[in-house]
N, C-alpha and C positions, 0 to 999 in steps of 0.2 A: 375522556376514554374509559368505560366502565370496568375493563379490565387492568387498568393502571399499566398498561404496556406501552411503552413509547415505541412506535413505529420508525424504524430508520429510513424507510422506503416505502413509498406505496403509489401505485400508479393502474389506471384502468385503459385497456387498448383492445381494438377487434381483433379477433383471432388472426384475420389476414395479413394485418400490419405487424404481428410480431412473428409471424412465421417465416417472412421472407430475411429479415436479419439473423433469424436464429439457424436458419439454413445456412446462411453464409460462414457465419463465425464457428458453426459446428465442422465445415469442411475441412478445416486445418487442424483441428483436434484428434490426436492419436488414440487409436482403439486401446493400445497398451501404452500408459504412462509411467515415466521414472518417478515422478513427484503426483501424488494424489490430487492435487490442485488443478493440475494440467487438464484434468477431465472437465473443468469449470469453465465457465464463459464468467466474465466480469460485466456486471448491470451497473450502470451509472446513471444517475437523474441529476441533470445540473443544468440550470438557465432554460427549463422547459425542453431539453434536450435528452433523449433517452439514448445513452451510448453502449454497445455490445463489443466486446473484445474477446476473441480465442487466440490461443497461441500453442504451439508445440516447442518454444525456445528458439526455432531455426525460422519459424515464419509467424506472422502477426497479422490478424485481420481486424480491424475495428468499422463498423458501420452505425450509422445512427438514425433516430426517427425525431422530427422537428416537432414542435407544438404539444408537448406531452404534458399535462399538467399532473400534479399529485405531491407527494412528500420527498423532497431531494434527499439522496444517499446513495450508498453503493455497496454492492455485495456479490458473492460468486455463488455459483449454485450449477450441479452436474447440467453439463449442456446438453447431453444426448437425452436426458429424462425430461427436462423441460421442452424440448423439440418433441419429443414424443407425445408428450401431454398435449401440447397446441395441434399437433396434427390428429389426435385423437377426438377432439372436441368438436362439436358441429360447426360448420361454417356459420358466418355471420354472429358467431355468439361474442359477447364482450366477456373480455379475459380480466379478473382483478388480480393484481399482483402486490402481495404486501409481505414485508420481513421484519424481524424484531433483531435482525442481527445473528440470530443461531440456527432460525429456520425460516425458509422462504415459503409463504402461502400462496396458492394459486385457486381462485375460485372461478368457474365457468358454469353457469346455469346453475344446477344442482349439485354438479360436482366440485370437489374438494381435494386437493392435493398439498401435502407439506413435505417439503424437500430438505434435507440437510444442507446447511449454508457455510461457507468459510469468509472470514473476513477480507475486504477488499486489499487491504493491506499487504498481505500475504501473496497476491498474485503476481508473478514476475512478468516484467515486460521487457522487450527488446531496448537495449539502451543504444540509440543511433545519436551519432555525433552530427555536428552540420553538415548540411549537405553542399557539396562542393559544385555540383552541375545539375541544372534543372532543363529539361526539354517537355513541350508539348506536343502530343501527337493525337491523329484522330483514333478512338476506341477500335473502329472497324478494321482499320488499317494496321494497328499494332496485333490485333487478333489474328487477321490474315499472315502476319508476317511470322507468327508465333507457329499458326498451324501449316506453315509450309515448310518449316525448319524441325520443329520439336521432336517430331517421330523419330529422327534420327540420333537423338540423345541416347547415349548408354545408358544401362540399367544395372547398378552395383557392380561397376566394372573396379577393378582395383585401383586403376587410374583414375582416382576420384573426381579429378578434374574434368572427366569426359561424363560426369554423371550430372550434367548440366548444360546450360545455353550460354554460348558467347554471345554478348552483347558490345557492337563496337560503335562507338559514336566519335564523329568527326567530320570537318569537311561538309557539312551539311546533309549527312547519310548517318542512317541508324540501320545497322548491318546485324543480322542474326545467323550464327552458324553453329551448327551441331554436327558432330559425329562418334561413332562408337567404334572407330578404327577400322571399320569395314565398309562404311560408306560415310558419305560427307553432304550434307545440304547447306546452303547459301542462299539467303535473300536479303534484298535491300529495299529502304523507302527512304524518301527526301525528307529531311526534317529542318526546323530552323534552329541551329545552334547558336546559343547567346553569342558564345566568343568563338573565334575560329582557332580554339587551341590545340594543342597535342592531341592525337587519338587516345580516346580512353576505351579500355577494355574490361568487362566485367563477367564473370562468369555465375550465373544465376542458377541455384540448383533447380534438378528435375521436379522436386515437389513444387517448388514456388511456381514454377513456369506451368504446370498442370495445373493448380489452383487459379492462377491469375486469368487464365483463358476461360474460366467459369465467370469471372467478374466482368469482363469484356463484352459488351453486347454489340450487337450490329448497327447500333445508331449513329449519328453523326456527332455523338457527344465525343467529348475531347477528354483526354487523362493526361496527368502530369507524371513525369516520371523524373525522379531524382536520384542522385548517386553519390555515394562517397567511397572512401577506402575499403569499409567492410559492409556497408548495407546497399540495398536498393529499395526503393520506395514508389508505389504508383498510387495516385490518387484521383478520384473523381466523383464528383457530387458529394453522396454521403458515405461513401467508403474509401479506407484507406489500407492498403496491403503494403507490408514491409517484410523483407527477407534478408538474411544474412547472405554474404557472396560466399562462394567456393574460392580459397586461396589456394591458387595454384598456376601454372603457366598451361595455357591453352596450346595445342599444337600451331604451327605455324601454317594455317590453311591456305594462304596464298600460294605459297610453295606447291602444295599438293595439287592445287588448281591449274597451275603453271605449266606443267607438261604438254608439249604439242601433239593434238591427237588429229592426225591427219586425214583419217577416212571419215567422210560426214555422209549420215544417211538421213533423207525425210522420210518420216513416218506418220501414217494417221494415228493420233493417240488412242482413239477407241478400239481400232483394229489390233495394234499390238498388244494392246491391254487384255484383249478378249483371246487372244493367240496365246500369251503366256499364261493366261488363267486355265485354259484348257490343257496346256502342256504341264502345268504345275502338279495336275491331278496324278501324275505317276512319278514324281519326283519322290526321292528318298525323305521321309518325313523329318529326319534329323538335320540333313545337309541341304536340302531345298536348292539342290543344283540344275540349272539348265545350261545347255550348250547353244551359244550363238555362231552360226556358220555363215559367213559371207562368200558367195561366190557369184557369178555373172548375173547380175538383174535379179538376184535371188538371196533372201534371210531365212535360213532354216532354223527352227527352233526344236531343240530334242532334250527328252529327259529319260533317265532310265532310274531304275530302284533295285535293291539289293535282290527282290523277287525276280530279276531277269525281265521285267515288264519294260515297255518301251512306249513313249509317244513322241511324235513329230508332227510338224506342221509348218507351212511356209508362207511367206509373204513375198508378192511381187516387188521389186523396188528398183530405184535407178541406180546401178552401180556397176562398174567395169575394171576395178582394181583386183590385185592379188587375193586369191582365197586366204581368209582367216578364220580361225576357231577360237572362242573364248568361253570359258564357263563363267557363272554368276549367280549368285543367290537370288532366285526367282522373286522372293518376297521384296528384296530391297529394291528390284527393277520395277515392280507391281506398286509399292508405296510411292515412289517418286513420280512415276506415270500418273498415280491418282491426285496426287497434288498439284500438278502441271494441269491447268484448267482449258487450255487451247485446243483446238481441235489438230493442230500440225505439231510435232514434236521433232526435234533434231536430236539425231544419237552420233555421237563422236565415240570414234574407237581408235585403236593403233593396230596392236599385236596381241599374241596370247597372253602377255606378261603387264599389260597396260590396263589401267581402270577404263571405264567407260563413261562419258558424261551425257545427261539428259537435260535439254532446255526446251522452253519454247522460244523459238526464233524472234517473236514479236514482243516478249518479255525476258531478254536475256540477264536481267539482274536476279532471276531465280535460277540456281544452278545445282544438279544432282551430280554427285561421282558416287559412281560403285565399283570396288575394288575387285579384282577378279578372282576366280575360285579354281583351285585343283581340281579336274574332275577325273 
């Protein structure tokens, strides 16, 4: 080496191969960090495997590329800048990366970049204890389960345990439940649980749920989920996703879903969705309230706003009970209806003070509950 510099790490990769892992690990890195090193990604080349790690101390992602030759070593460097460099380089370009410990050098064609580096020893990782429970599920099934429920999580609620998703495991079922106090979503899939133990509940933070959905693809691939007292982990192929759990008590969702709602109406999902969307145009932007009125063979939906404007629409239904009027947040109804994919849906109601439940009669394992609104 003519410069007498000992490179502690060196490898060459095509741009495309480098881009995907950098995108994945950068997704968890926060824009504003408490520690400068949290802006970095950890790069480690060992046994011909190049491993990338990103963390915000709550969530950690590692992903790897096999069969990478070069000089083994590890280093951390600003994740955002390295990603932006890879994005800016022409496609099909070979990228050479080498580091002397204090700087990371990148060469691509005629372009040269030198980035500030920090030692790998200083990089914080999540300390997870032994895993107590492990299940394997289909990636597509898990993604669907999360998509059907996660939109009902709270966002920055003082009741911190609502800012996440409850996963409940037991009796051969993996159940997801989310609520923000105004609505609740529940869905479940069958899984093979190793031991028919007592039911385990974990609350996974909002950010982790949003991130993991990006990792899950629609393929038939499996994903292994692991749980212990404080952490949750998902691993598949070349990536591992770890998150701290929210320490708190989730509301007793079963009790919320138990009340008897005796009025049942069959509706065409698309039709009710379109009707709500039309009526929603004239709702109060802050409260988004619509009124559902049931009368003989008719469901009327109305909305008003502070400008004294009004929208009203009606659907023919099969109904012969008492007249009932209930107010709801139209967004909550529409989000639930969009998540149900079937043609027919069942709407269950009771009286002006009770919630309404939405479900697909052919897939009763997914249920949405929306609390009433005073209008």
